[in-house]
C-alpha positions in Angstrom: 62.8 79.6 95.3 59.0 79.8 95.2 58.9 83.4 94.1 57.7 84.3 90.6 60.1 87.3 90.4 63.2 86.8 88.4 66.7 88.1 88.8 69.2 87.5 85.9 73.0 87.8 86.3 75.4 87.4 83.4 79.1 86.3 83.7 81.9 85.9 81.2 83.1 82.7 82.8 83.1 81.0 86.2 86.5 80.4 87.7 87.5 81.3 91.3 87.7 85.0 91.5 86.3 88.1 93.3 83.3 88.5 90.9 82.5 84.8 90.9 82.5 84.6 94.7 80.4 87.7 94.8 77.8 86.2 92.4 77.6 83.0 94.4 77.0 84.9 97.7 74.6 87.3 96.0 72.5 84.4 94.6 72.3 82.8 98.0 70.7 86.0 99.3 68.5 86.8 96.3 67.0 83.3 96.1 64.9 84.1 99.1 62.8 86.6 97.0 63.6 85.7 93.4 64.2 82.9 91.0 67.9 83.5 90.2 69.2 82.7 86.7 72.9 82.8 85.8 74.0 83.0 82.2 77.7 82.2 81.6 79.0 83.3 78.2 81.7 80.6 77.8 82.0 77.0 78.8 85.0 77.8 80.9 84.2 77.0 84.5 85.4 75.3 87.7 83.1 72.3 88.1 83.2 72.4 92.0 82.3 76.1 92.0 79.5 75.5 89.5 78.0 72.8 91.7 77.9 75.2 94.7 76.2 77.9 92.5 73.6 75.4 91.2 72.3 75.1 94.8 71.1 78.7 94.8 70.6 79.5 91.1 69.6 78.0 87.7 72.7 78.1 85.4 72.8 78.3 81.6 75.9 77.8 79.4 76.3 78.8 75.7 75.3 75.3 74.6 71.9 75.9 76.2 70.9 79.4 75.0 72.9 80.1 71.8 71.1 79.1 68.5 74.3 78.5 66.5 76.5 76.0 68.3 79.7 78.0 68.3 79.9 78.2 72.1 82.7 75.6 72.1 85.1 78.2 70.7 84.8 80.0 74.1 85.3 83.6 73.0 83.1 85.7 75.3 82.7 88.5 72.8 81.7 86.2 70.0 79.1 84.5 72.2 77.7 87.8 73.4 76.3 88.7 70.0 75.2 85.4 68.5 71.4 84.8 68.3 69.8 83.5 71.4 67.1 80.8 71.6 63.7 82.5 71.9 62.7 81.1 75.3 65.9 82.3 76.9 65.6 85.7 75.2 62.1 86.0 76.6 63.3 84.9 80.1 65.9 87.6 80.2 63.7 90.3 78.7 60.9 89.7 81.2 63.2 89.4 84.3 62.5 91.9 87.1 66.2 92.7 87.4 69.1 92.1 85.1 72.8 92.6 86.1 75.8 92.4 83.8 79.3 92.1 85.4 81.5 93.5 82.6 81.6 95.0 79.1 80.9 91.8 77.1 78.0 90.8 79.3 76.6 94.3 79.0 76.7 93.9 75.2 75.0 90.5 75.5 72.0 92.0 77.4 71.8 95.1 75.1 71.7 92.9 72.1 68.6 91.2 73.6 66.8 94.2 75.0 67.3 96.4 71.8 64.8 94.1 70.0 62.1 94.6 72.7 59.8 97.6 73.4 60.0 97.4 77.2 61.8 99.0 80.1 63.9 96.8 82.3 65.7 97.3 85.6 69.1 96.6 84.0 72.4 97.5 85.8 76.1 97.0 85.1 78.8 96.4 87.7 82.1 98.3 87.7 84.0 95.6 89.5 87.3 96.1 87.7 87.8 99.7 86.8 90.7 98.8 84.6 88.3 96.7 82.4 85.9 99.6 81.8 88.8 102.0 81.3 90.9 99.7 79.1 91.9 101.8 76.0 91.8 100.3 72.6 91.2 101.4 69.0 89.6 98.1 68.1 86.0 98.6 66.8 84.4 96.3 69.5 86.0 98.3 72.2 84.9 101.6 70.9 81.3 100.2 70.6 81.5 99.0 74.3 82.7 102.4 75.4 79.9 104.1 73.5 77.3 101.9 75.2 78.8 102.5 78.7 78.6 106.3 78.1 74.9 106.1 77.2 74.0 104.5 80.6 72.4 106.6 83.2 74.6 106.8 86.3 71.9 105.3 88.5 72.2 102.1 86.5 76.0 101.7 87.1 77.4 100.4 90.3 81.0 100.6 91.5 82.6 99.1 94.5 84.0 102.4 95.9 84.4 106.1 95.3 87.9 105.6 93.8 86.4 103.6 91.0 83.6 106.0 90.5 86.0 108.9 90.1 88.0 106.9 87.5 84.8 106.1 85.6 83.7 109.7 85.7 87.1 110.9 84.4 86.9 108.5 81.4 83.1 108.8 80.6 81.9 112.1 82.0 81.1 113.9 85.2 77.6 112.5 85.3 79.0 109.2 86.5 80.0 110.9 89.8 76.3 110.3 90.6 76.6 106.5 90.2 76.2 104.3 93.2 78.7 102.5 95.5 77.9 98.8 96.1 79.5 96.8 98.9 81.8 94.0 97.8 79.5 91.5 99.5 80.5 88.9 102.1 78.8 86.5 104.4 79.2 87.2 108.1 80.0 84.0 109.9 78.5 83.3 113.3 81.2 83.5 116.0 80.5 82.5 119.6 81.1 85.3 122.1 83.2 82.9 124.2 85.6 82.1 121.3 89.2 83.0 121.9 91.9 83.8 119.4 94.8 83.6 121.7 96.0 80.1 120.6 96.8 81.3 117.1 100.5 80.9 116.1 102.7 83.6 114.7 101.6 82.9 111.1 100.5 85.3 108.3 98.2 83.9 105.6 97.2 85.2 102.2 94.4 83.9 100.0 94.0 84.8 96.3 95.1 84.3 92.7 98.8 84.6 92.3 99.1 87.4 89.7 101.5 90.2 89.1 99.3 93.1 90.3 99.1 91.5 93.8 102.6 92.6 94.3 102.2 92.7 98.1 102.8 88.9 98.2 106.3 89.4 96.7 107.0 92.2 99.2 106.0 90.1 102.2 108.4 87.4 101.1 111.2 90.0 100.7 110.5 91.4 104.2 110.5 88.1 106.0 114.2 88.3 107.1 113.3 91.5 109.0 110.4 89.8 110.8 112.4 86.6 111.7 114.8 88.8 113.7 112.1 89.4 116.3 109.9 86.3 115.6 112.0 83.3 114.6 108.9 81.1 114.5 107.1 83.3 111.9 105.6 81.6 108.9 103.9 82.9 105.7 101.2 80.6 104.2 99.8 81.2 100.7 96.5 79.7 99.4 95.9 80.1 95.7 97.4 79.5 92.3 98.3 81.5 89.2 101.0 82.6 86.8 103.2 84.1 89.6 103.4 80.9 91.6 106.8 79.8 90.3 108.3 83.2 90.7 107.1 83.4 94.3 108.5 79.9 95.0 111.9 80.9 93.7 111.9 84.1 95.7 110.9 82.3 98.9 113.7 79.6 98.7 115.1 79.0 102.2 112.4 81.1 103.9 109.4 79.8 105.9 106.9 80.3 103.1 104.3 77.5 102.4 102.2 77.1 99.3 98.9 75.3 99.7 97.3 75.7 96.2 93.7 76.5 95.6 91.0 75.8 98.2 87.3 75.1 97.9 85.1 78.0 99.1 83.3 75.9 101.8 86.7 75.0 103.4 88.2 78.5 103.6 86.9 79.4 107.1 88.4 76.2 108.6 91.7 76.6 106.8 92.2 80.3 107.8 90.9 80.1 111.4 94.3 79.2 112.9 96.3 82.1 111.5 97.1 85.1 113.6 97.2 87.7 110.7 96.0 88.0 107.1 97.2 90.1 104.2 95.3 90.6 101.0 92.9 92.5 98.9 89.4 92.2 97.3 86.8 90.1 99.0 89.4 87.8 100.6 90.5 90.5 103.1 86.9 91.2 104.0 86.1 87.5 104.6 89.2 87.1 106.8 88.2 90.2 108.8 84.7 88.7 109.2 86.3 85.7 110.8 88.0 87.9 113.4 91.5 87.8 111.8 93.3 91.2 111.9 93.8 91.9 108.2 96.6 93.9 106.6 95.7 95.7 103.4 97.6 94.6 100.3 97.8 97.6 98.0 97.3 96.3 94.4 99.9 97.2 91.7 102.1 98.9 94.4 105.8 99.4 93.6 107.1 99.3 97.2 106.6 97.2 100.3 104.0 99.5 102.0 100.5 99.2 103.3 97.7 101.4 104.6 97.6 99.3 107.7 94.8 97.1 109.0 91.5 97.1 107.2 89.8 98.4 110.4 92.0 101.5 110.3 90.2 102.6 107.1 86.7 103.9 106.4 84.1 103.5 103.6 84.5 101.1 100.7 87.9 102.3 99.5 90.8 100.4 101.0 93.2 98.7 98.5 93.7 101.0 95.6 97.0 102.7 95.0 96.9 106.4 95.7 94.3 106.6 98.4 94.5 109.4 101.0 95.8 107.2 103.8 99.2 107.2 105.5 101.4 104.3 104.4 103.6 102.2 106.6 106.1 99.4 105.8 104.4 96.0 105.5 107.0 94.4 107.9 106.3 97.0 110.5 102.5 96.3 110.5 103.1 92.5 110.6 105.4 92.9 113.6 102.8 95.2 115.3 100.2 92.5 115.0 102.6 89.8 116.3 103.7 92.0 119.2 100.2 92.8 120.4 99.3 91.7 124.0 96.4 89.4 124.6 94.1 92.3 125.2 95.4 94.3 122.2 95.1 91.3 119.9 91.5 90.6 121.1 90.7 94.3 120.3 92.2 93.9 116.8 90.0 90.8 116.2 86.8 92.6 117.4 87.6 95.7 115.2 88.2 93.4 112.2 84.8 91.8 112.6 83.0 95.1 113.2 84.6 96.7 110.0 83.6 93.7 107.9 79.9 94.2 108.7 79.9 97.3 106.3 80.4 94.9 103.4 77.6 92.4 104.2 76.1 90.7 101.1 72.6 91.5 102.2 73.5 95.2 101.8 74.8 94.4 98.3 71.5 92.9 97.3 69.5 95.8 98.7 71.6 98.3 96.7 71.1 96.3 93.5 67.3 96.4 94.1 67.4 100.2 93.8 68.2 99.8 90.1 65.8 102.0 88.1 64.2 101.0 84.8 66.2 101.6 81.7 64.9 102.1 78.2 67.1 100.7 75.4 66.1 102.8 72.5 68.9 101.9 70.0 68.3 99.0 67.8 71.4 96.7 67.8 71.6 96.0 64.1 72.9 92.9 62.5 75.7 94.9 60.8 76.9 96.0 64.3 76.7 92.5 65.6 78.8 91.2 62.7 81.4 93.9 63.1 81.6 93.3 66.9 81.9 89.6 66.4 84.7 89.8 63.9 86.5 92.5 65.7 86.6 90.5 68.9 87.5 87.3 67.1 90.4 88.7 65.2 91.7 90.6 68.3 91.6 87.3 70.3 93.3 85.3 67.5 96.1 87.8 67.2 96.7 87.7 71.0 96.8 83.9 70.9 99.3 84.0 68.1 101.3 86.5 70.2 101.2 89.1 67.4 99.4 91.3 70.0 99.9 91.3 73.7 96.9 93.4 74.8 94.7 90.6 76.1 96.2 90.6 79.6 95.6 94.3 80.0 91.8 93.6 79.9 91.8 92.5 83.5 89.2 89.7 83.7 90.6 88.1 80.5 93.9 87.3 82.0 
């Protein structure tokens, strides 16, 4: 942390999730060459995760950097346009690199840079394409979309070509030139002599229990087919979320075990004994890096199918619905993994580790360091700030009162 160079990352909140895990891993790599500063736009956070992040970055909450102490209301959009204490505004504006992780955090940075006559290496991450594509007639959303459209494609990073294509369809063909960025995982050190033959016939899943991860439900429904050939089969789920109760009811009488959430530093130990993994996002990458053959969970899928093992795909596209891969029943792929001979299973493990190397976090950091300078020419006027603030506030209030139900469609605000 002795470097004088600064890298600023802005988050909406800090709970367990793909973006949060990515930021923690990214900070651990960036700290070797930068002083890393994390600005979180609400006081909503997991204290254990925050303690881990504090080891590799300096963290600021709204109560630290917002002049008017309204941060306690914890509305991201409101906090993104409130006046910032001058020393933090200077810190951000003079950083060597700035990275925003969604639309609100983008607005937060633009509101600071629009006051300053300088060029910054500022990028935005398209980590949830649904969030950038979310349609709404509310003024704050139209303003966000206008800002996104004004970005140069070289300053926008997406996790795969599928997301780039969706972004280009919504905002213009120029975004076909935007860059792919690896999802970013740590590669654990595995001894060459380590064997995986002692693993039991158990499938594991790790992630937030939400509706769009429909593959969890399909695995449970397919278990009776698997038990015919493997009576000792078990399905273990790590994580929590709104779908937990539904999944519990669905799994009644079946060998399904719920373990709740797990600390990041305990994941490797917890998963190491399982024979197969199923999932999406960074969790499937992390499992593969541990040498666990990992089945792709297709998000928002309407049937019990998969593209197969992660190592059977190429590039950064692997979990989105509609990719150009042949699909197979989930139960068939699980049975294939369980039936594998010792030699075949060892090959699966080796291929899983090899595939995960493409998503190494050091590659993610290097891609972000290619961010070109950006000139924010437009002055973010007080009238626009005021309109943005009240538009977000009223929209949030109406959703809380259940007069509207659009909040859950904005992916990261679920």
